N, C-alpha and C positions, 0 to 999 in steps of 0.2 A: 427901447425901453430905458436903457441905462447908457445914454450917449456919453456920459463923462468917464465911463469905465475903458473906452477904447479911445486911442488917439485918432484925430481926423487926418492926420499927416502920415504919409508912408514911412516905414522905417528902411533905413539903408544899412546893411550889414556887410562889413568886409570880413570875408573868411580866408584865412592863410593856413596852408598846410606845410609843415616843415619835416623833413626826414633826411635819411643818408643820401638820398638822391637829389636832394635840392629843396627848392621853396616854390610854392604856387599859391596864387591868390585870386580870388573872385569876389565880385560884389554882388549881393543879392538885395533886392527891394521888395517889400511885401507890406501889406495892411494887416493889422491885427484881426480884424473881424473877418478876414478870408481865411485865416489858418486855425480857427476853432473848429476842431473835430472831435467829438466825444469818443470815448471807447464804447464797444458795442454793449447792448443791454445784457444783464447776467441772470442766471438762474431761470431760464426759459423752461417752462413746463407745459406739456399739452396733455390733457386727460380727456377720456371719453365721457360723455354725459349720459348717465344711466337711462335706459329706456329711449334714448334718441340716436336712432342709427345713422343720422347724417350730420351729427354735431360733434365738435370738439372744442373744449375751453382751453386757451391759451393764456398764461399768465407770465410775467416777467418783471425783474427789478431794473431800476434805473442803473446806470454804471456806478459803482462805489467810488470812482474817481471824479465823478462830477461834484462840483463844489456845493450847490445847494438847488435842488429842483424847485423850490418855491420862489427863489430869486431869479433863477436862470431856467425857465421851464424848457422841457424838452417835448418833442413830438416823436412820433414812432411810425415806422413803415414795417408792415407784417407781410411775408410772402409764404406761400404754402403750395403744395401740389402733391398729388398722389404719386407713389413711385412709379406707376404705370404710365405716367404722362411726362413730357419734358417741359410744358408750358406752366408758369408760374401764375397763380392768382395773387393780387396785390390789394392791401388795404392801408391806407394812411389814417392814422389816428392822432387826435390833438394831443391829449396828455394823459390818456388812460394807459394803465399797464396791464390791461386784460382785454381779450376779445373772444368772441364766441364765432367760430367758423359754422355757418349754417348750411352750407353746400357741399359737404364732404360726401364722397361715395361710400355707400355702406360696405363695410368689410375690407376697404382698401387701406393699406398702410400710406400715412402721409409724412412728408418731411417738411419742417416748419423752421423759419428763421426771423429774427427781429433786427431792425437798425433803428438808431436814433439820431436826431440832429437839434441844435438849439432852435427855438422857434423863430428867432430874428436873424441870426447870422451863421456863417460857417457852412461846414459840408456835412454830408451824411457820414455816420460811423461806418466801419466794416460790419458785415453781417455777424450775427451772434452764432455761437456754436449750433449746429443744427440738432433739432430733436425730432424724434419719430413717434408717432401715435396712429392708432386705428381707432375709428368710431365704435361705440358700444355695439356689441352683437349679442342677440338673445342666445341664451344657453339652449344647446339642442335638447328636444324633449325625448325622454326614453320611449322608444316603440317596443311594445311587447312583441316577443318573438312568435311568429306564426308556425315556426317548424315544430314538428312533433318529436318526441324523444325517440331514440332507437330502440326497438323492441328488444327484449332480451333474446339471446341467442336460442335458436331452436323454437322460437314462437312463429305461428303460421297467421299471417295477416289475411282476413277475408275481405273480398272486394266490396265496395259500397253497393248495396242492393239498389239504391236509387240514385244513380249518378245523374247530375244536372249539368250538361255540357253548356248551358246558357248562364251559369252562375258566374257573376263578375265579382271582383274585390271591392270593397266599399270605396266611396270617393275620399280623396285626401281631406283632412280636416282643415278649415280655414283658420289661419293664425295671423299674427302681425305680419305685415309684409316688410321686406327689406329694400322695397323700392323707394327712392327719395325723390321728391320734387326739388329740383335744382333752381329754386327761387328763393331769394333772401327773404325768410319770413321770421318775425320775432318769436 
């Protein structure tokens, strides 16, 4: 994109170290475009999305040390995994500084990191500081107690005159499921 910014010729640098023990020299050759390595993305935040038990919204900022993202655009690499697993999921993003994870396990804590790279040259940054997040979970509903109060001392309880041994408790109510379909859906 900006070929005039980088030299087309390799640089040759002579490095000399001098101390009380003597002197040592070495020559290093490199090309500018191979040594471009951004700092990691900053302010990575992962938040649960209300009423979505399988989604996490991840946002971050470009490194503050990067000269100008409009002139030297960056691409990003997101990795995430639940703490109960060792294998990472990966997503490469062109220039967005946000991504919605849509295949998270409900109720499981995730670890998330982001790296960045110039879109044209150089190498990937180190990983960002790891952040942890858990997808949204429905608040537990209050279940009314079915236990009876203790009778006052000295009270005689009469047996039920019509006991029904076939009486069953009511079936559980149907509420939102915390089972996720692990397909990428919008």
